[in-house]
C-alpha positions in Angstrom: 8.5 -22.0 20.4 9.3 -20.8 17.0 11.7 -17.9 16.5 9.6 -15.8 13.8 6.0 -16.0 12.3 5.4 -13.6 9.4 1.5 -13.1 8.5 1.5 -12.7 4.7 3.4 -14.3 1.9 3.4 -11.3 -0.5 6.2 -8.7 -1.3 6.7 -7.6 2.2 6.3 -11.2 3.7 8.4 -12.8 1.5 11.5 -10.1 1.9 11.1 -9.9 5.5 11.6 -13.6 5.6 14.7 -13.6 3.4 16.1 -10.6 5.3 15.5 -12.2 8.9 17.1 -15.7 7.7 20.0 -13.7 6.4 20.5 -11.8 9.7 20.8 -15.3 11.3 17.0 -16.6 12.1 16.3 -20.1 10.8 13.2 -21.1 12.6 10.8 -19.0 10.3 7.2 -19.8 9.3 5.2 -17.7 6.5 1.5 -17.9 6.8 -0.5 -17.3 3.8 -4.2 -17.4 3.4 -4.1 -17.7 -0.4 -2.9 -21.0 -2.2 0.3 -19.5 -3.6 2.8 -17.1 -2.4 3.2 -14.1 -4.1 0.0 -11.9 -3.0 -1.5 -9.3 -5.0 1.6 -9.4 -7.5 0.5 -12.8 -9.0 -2.3 -10.5 -11.0 -0.2 -7.6 -11.9 0.9 -8.8 -15.1 2.1 -5.5 -16.4 5.7 -4.4 -16.3 7.3 -1.6 -14.2 8.4 -3.6 -11.1 11.9 -4.3 -9.8 13.6 -1.2 -11.3 14.9 -0.2 -7.9 15.5 -3.8 -6.4 16.8 -5.8 -9.3 17.8 -2.8 -11.5 15.6 -4.3 -14.6 12.0 -4.1 -15.6 9.8 -7.1 -14.3 6.2 -8.0 -14.3 4.3 -8.6 -11.0 4.7 -12.5 -11.1 8.3 -12.1 -12.2 9.1 -10.0 -9.2 7.4 -12.2 -7.0 9.1 -15.2 -8.4 12.7 -13.7 -7.6 11.7 -13.6 -3.7 10.0 -16.9 -3.6 13.1 -18.6 -5.1 15.3 -17.0 -2.4 12.6 -18.3 0.3 12.9 -21.8 -1.3 16.5 -21.6 -1.7 16.7 -21.0 2.1 14.1 -23.7 2.9 12.1 -21.2 4.8 8.9 -22.9 6.0 5.6 -21.6 5.0 2.0 -22.5 5.3 -0.7 -22.0 2.0 -4.4 -21.7 2.5 -4.0 -20.8 6.2 -6.1 -17.8 7.5 -4.8 -16.2 10.5 -7.9 -15.5 13.0 -6.1 -14.3 15.9 -2.8 -12.3 17.1 -1.8 -11.9 20.6 1.7 -10.9 21.7 3.9 -14.1 21.1 1.2 -16.2 19.7 -0.4 -16.5 16.3 -3.6 -18.7 15.7 -4.4 -19.8 12.3 -7.0 -22.2 10.5 -5.8 -24.6 7.8 -6.5 -28.1 6.6 -4.4 -29.2 9.6 -7.3 -27.5 11.6 -6.7 -24.6 14.4 -3.1 -24.2 14.9 -1.5 -21.9 17.6 2.0 -21.0 17.3 3.9 -19.7 19.9 6.7 -17.3 18.8 9.4 -14.9 19.9 8.4 -12.2 17.2 5.9 -11.5 14.6 5.9 -9.6 11.5 2.7 -8.1 10.4 2.5 -8.2 6.2 -1.3 -8.5 5.3 -0.9 -5.9 2.9 -4.3 -3.7 2.0 -7.6 -3.9 0.6 -9.6 -1.7 -1.7 -12.4 0.7 -0.4 -15.5 -0.7 -1.5 -18.4 1.1 -3.2 -20.5 1.2 0.2 -18.1 3.7 1.4 -18.8 6.0 -1.4 -22.7 6.7 -0.9 -23.0 7.0 -4.7 -27.0 7.0 -5.4 -28.4 4.1 -7.6 -29.3 0.5 -7.8 -26.8 -2.5 -7.5 -26.5 -3.9 -10.9 -24.0 -6.2 -12.3 -21.2 -4.5 -13.8 -19.7 -2.4 -10.9 -16.2 -3.7 -10.0 -13.4 -2.5 -7.8 -10.4 -2.2 -10.0 -8.6 -5.0 -8.3 -11.3 -7.4 -8.5 -11.7 -6.5 -12.3 -7.8 -7.1 -12.6 -8.1 -10.7 -11.2 -11.0 -11.6 -13.2 -9.0 -10.7 -16.4 -5.5 -11.6 -15.6 -6.0 -14.8 -13.7 -9.6 -16.0 -14.2 -9.7 -14.9 -17.9 -12.8 -13.0 -17.8 -13.7 -10.1 -20.1 -15.7 -7.5 -17.3 -17.1 -5.2 -20.1 -17.0 -3.4 -23.4 -17.9 0.1 -22.3 -16.3 1.4 -19.1 -16.1 4.3 -16.9 -13.6 4.4 -13.9 -13.9 6.5 -10.8 -10.8 7.1 -9.1 -7.5 7.5 -10.5 -5.3 5.4 -8.3 -2.4 3.3 -9.8 -4.8 0.0 -10.2 -7.4 2.2 -11.9 -4.8 3.8 -14.4 -3.4 0.5 -15.2 -6.8 -1.2 -15.7 -7.8 1.7 -18.2 -4.9 0.6 -20.5 -5.6 -3.3 -19.8 -9.1 -3.0 -20.7 -8.2 -0.9 -24.1 -5.6 -3.5 -24.9 -8.5 -6.1 -24.4 -10.8 -4.3 -26.7 -12.9 -2.4 -24.4 -13.6 1.3 -24.7 -12.8 3.1 -21.9 -15.1 6.4 -22.0 -13.5 8.5 -19.0 -11.7 8.4 -15.8 -13.3 10.6 -13.0 -11.3 11.9 -9.9 -12.9 13.8 -7.3 -9.5 15.3 -6.0 -8.0 18.0 -8.1 -5.0 15.8 -8.8 -4.5 12.5 -9.5 -3.9 9.7 -6.8 -1.7 7.9 -9.2 2.1 7.9 -10.5 2.8 10.5 -13.3 4.2 7.8 -15.3 1.0 5.8 -15.1 -1.4 8.8 -16.0 1.1 9.2 -19.2 1.3 5.8 -20.2 -2.1 4.4 -19.2 -4.2 7.2 -20.1 -2.5 10.1 -22.3 -1.0 7.3 -24.8 -4.4 6.0 -25.2 -6.5 9.2 -25.6 -8.4 8.3 -22.4 -10.0 11.7 -20.8 -9.3 12.3 -17.0 -11.7 14.5 -15.5 -10.2 15.9 -12.2 -12.5 17.6 -9.6 -15.3 14.9 -10.9 -17.4 12.2 -9.2 -20.2 9.8 -10.0 -23.5 11.2 -9.2 -25.7 8.5 -10.8 -25.8 4.7 -11.5 -28.2 4.0 -14.3 -29.6 0.4 -14.6 -31.3 -2.4 -12.7 -29.8 -5.9 -14.1 -26.8 -4.4 -15.5 -25.1 -1.1 -15.5 -26.5 0.8 -18.5 -24.7 4.4 -17.9 -23.4 6.8 -15.3 -23.4 10.4 -14.8 -20.5 12.5 -13.4 -20.5 15.9 -12.1 -17.9 18.4 -11.3 -17.5 19.0 -7.3 -16.7 22.1 -5.5 -13.9 22.8 -3.2 -15.9 20.8 -0.4 -16.6 18.0 -2.8 -20.0 18.4 -3.4 -21.8 18.1 -6.9 -22.0 21.4 -8.7 -25.7 21.3 -10.5 -25.6 21.9 -14.2 -22.0 20.3 -14.7 -23.4 16.7 -15.4 -22.2 14.5 -18.1 -23.9 11.3 -19.1 -21.9 8.0 -20.2 -23.6 5.1 -21.7 -21.8 2.3 -20.4 -22.1 -1.4 -18.9 -19.3 -1.2 -16.3 -18.2 0.9 -13.6 -14.6 0.4 -12.1 -13.9 1.7 -8.7 -10.3 2.8 -7.9 -11.1 4.9 -4.8 -8.4 4.0 -2.5 -6.6 1.4 -0.7 -6.9 0.5 3.0 -4.2 -1.3 5.2 -5.8 -4.7 6.2 -5.3 -4.1 9.9 -7.8 -6.2 11.7 -5.1 -8.7 13.2 -3.1 -5.3 14.2 -6.1 -4.4 16.3 -6.5 -7.7 17.8 -3.0 -7.8 18.7 -3.5 -4.5 20.3 -1.2 -2.3 18.3 -1.9 1.7 18.2 -3.0 2.6 14.8 -2.4 5.8 13.0 -5.5 7.6 12.2 -4.1 8.7 9.0 -2.2 6.0 7.5 -4.6 3.5 9.1 -1.8 1.1 9.7 0.2 0.5 13.1 2.5 3.2 14.7 6.0 2.3 14.5 9.4 3.4 15.5 12.6 3.4 13.1 12.9 -0.5 13.7 9.3 -0.8 12.2 8.4 -2.3 15.7 4.8 -1.4 17.0 3.8 -0.6 20.5 3.4 -4.2 21.2 6.5 -5.8 22.3 7.7 -8.3 19.7 5.4 -7.3 17.0 6.7 -5.5 13.7 4.9 -4.5 10.7 6.0 -3.6 6.9 4.6 -2.9 3.7 1.1 -1.9 2.6 -0.3 -3.0 6.3 1.6 -0.3 7.6 1.1 2.4 5.1 0.0 2.1 1.3 2.9 2.3 -1.1 3.2 3.2 -4.9 6.2 1.1 -5.6 6.4 -2.5 -4.7 10.3 -2.0 -4.5 9.8 0.1 -1.4 7.6 -2.6 0.0 10.4 -5.1 -0.2 13.0 -2.5 0.9 10.9 -1.6 4.0 10.3 -5.1 5.0 14.0 -6.0 4.7 14.4 -3.7 7.4 11.6 -5.1 9.5 13.2 -8.7 9.0 16.8 -7.5 10.2 15.4 -5.8 13.1 12.9 -8.7 14.1 16.3 -10.8 14.0 18.2 -8.5 16.1 15.2 -8.4 18.7 15.3 -12.4 18.8 18.8 -12.4 19.3 19.3 -10.0 21.8 15.7 -9.3 23.4 16.0 -6.0 23.8 13.2 -3.3 23.1 14.5 0.5 23.5 11.6 2.8 24.7 13.7 5.8 24.6 12.5 7.7 21.7 11.8 10.9 20.0 8.7 11.6 17.9 8.6 12.6 14.2 6.1 15.4 13.3 4.4 15.9 10.1 4.6 19.6 9.8 3.4 22.2 7.0 2.1 20.3 3.8 3.1 16.7 5.2 0.3 14.1 5.7 2.1 11.6 7.7 5.4 10.3 8.2 6.4 6.6 8.7 8.0 6.0 11.3 6.3 8.2 13.7 9.0 7.7 16.3 12.8 7.4 16.2 15.1 5.8 18.9 17.5 8.2 20.2 20.5 6.1 19.5 19.1 5.3 16.1 21.7 6.4 13.9 21.1 6.5 10.1 17.4 6.6 9.4 15.0 6.7 6.5 11.9 8.4 6.9 9.0 8.1 4.2 6.0 10.7 3.9 3.3 11.8 1.6 2.3 15.4 1.0 -1.1 16.9 1.4 -1.2 18.7 -1.7 0.5 19.4 -5.1 3.5 21.7 -4.9 5.8 23.1 -7.4 9.5 24.3 -6.9 9.2 23.7 -3.1 11.8 22.5 -0.7 11.2 19.8 2.1 12.8 20.8 5.2 13.7 18.5 8.0 14.2 20.1 11.5 15.6 18.7 15.0 14.1 21.3 17.3 15.4 24.7 15.6 18.3 22.9 14.0 17.9 22.3 10.4 19.1 18.8 9.4 18.4 19.1 5.9 16.9 20.7 3.3 15.8 19.0 -0.4 14.7 20.9 -3.3 11.9 19.3 -5.4 10.5 20.7 -8.7 7.1 19.0 -8.2 5.5 17.4 -4.8 2.2 15.2 -5.3 0.0 13.0 -3.0 0.4 10.1 -5.3 4.1 9.6 -5.1 5.7 9.0 -1.8 8.8 10.9 -0.7 11.6 9.7 1.5 14.7 11.5 3.4 17.7 9.9 4.7 19.2 11.2 8.2 22.5 10.3 9.3 22.1 10.4 13.1 24.3 9.7 14.9 21.5 10.3 17.5 18.5 12.6 18.1 17.7 14.4 21.3 14.7 16.4 20.1 11.6 15.8 18.2 11.9 15.6 14.3 9.9 17.9 12.1 9.1 17.6 8.1 7.3 20.1 6.4 7.2 21.6 2.9 8.4 25.1 2.2 7.2 26.8 -1.0 
């Protein structure tokens, strides 16, 4: 029996492995379906990574390389080109060149990352011509495969990958005509709006969506229109763009098919497992971290969170304890969700991450335990595109923790 199996060799899996090793666990296996470690970071050749973790600005491959080096230095075992097909409590089954392998293990860390929401989820009318890409697919085609995806481009959705690809396409000689966002606010970081759109005079149309895709063999143009408060197109507000490419940056979804197979309860809001402050799911010995748990805006936070999962998985393996005495964390007014969703009563210091549901100015984050206010944090701006966090000192919790935004 192995001590620990980690599913996923991206930022979360690598950080969790290093943390678990440094916490005393030696028999660790990382299972990665790609032919190399590093995950999505390998195609993110822009800089901006590592400012929190390493206090310097790195590209995605450089950031991944730091953790890969730490894994190799510790001689942590890993399998590449290995697809996990089933997860049960204390059992992981994967397929590789070795055939079908089932590993019995004391603990499992889910670190499968996330995937992009496809066009099929949008119900956009039109044919299915060539030239329609998800932003992440276009990123891989350009940065790893070396292909040019288009010359005249419209981007639907203002997620961070879409914003970054607007800049990348421009630098490669393409003309990005517009970025349309169905929400009244951007889904990306403010710095990416400035550095990727404003600096290149690329217009951002908020409260707009694509209503028509023209072309049969290849995209020939798209129409965007303004939407009302119910996100329905408003007749008479249409704008036509002659283009050969449409990029979709319409959200990321935690990759949780394996979490469901393991029997873990999923949050209807995040799409990831419900966890406590140790990042343990409701399945004994199964932990989760990174974008499989909830979609992050900074990879530094993924690594930080995964290190917590690694330490707690190590503690579980060494002690075998699994406390059930917990209090619930309640997302209140203006808060979409929290991670964790539960805190052990004797948890001590805890960091709660959350996202707000709208844009707020000159607001206050209030954290309450019952009627007792534990903390107030004043914020000049709160936006759904940026994850917030609050640290609670403990030493123990007796009532439900509520987090809300006061304006």
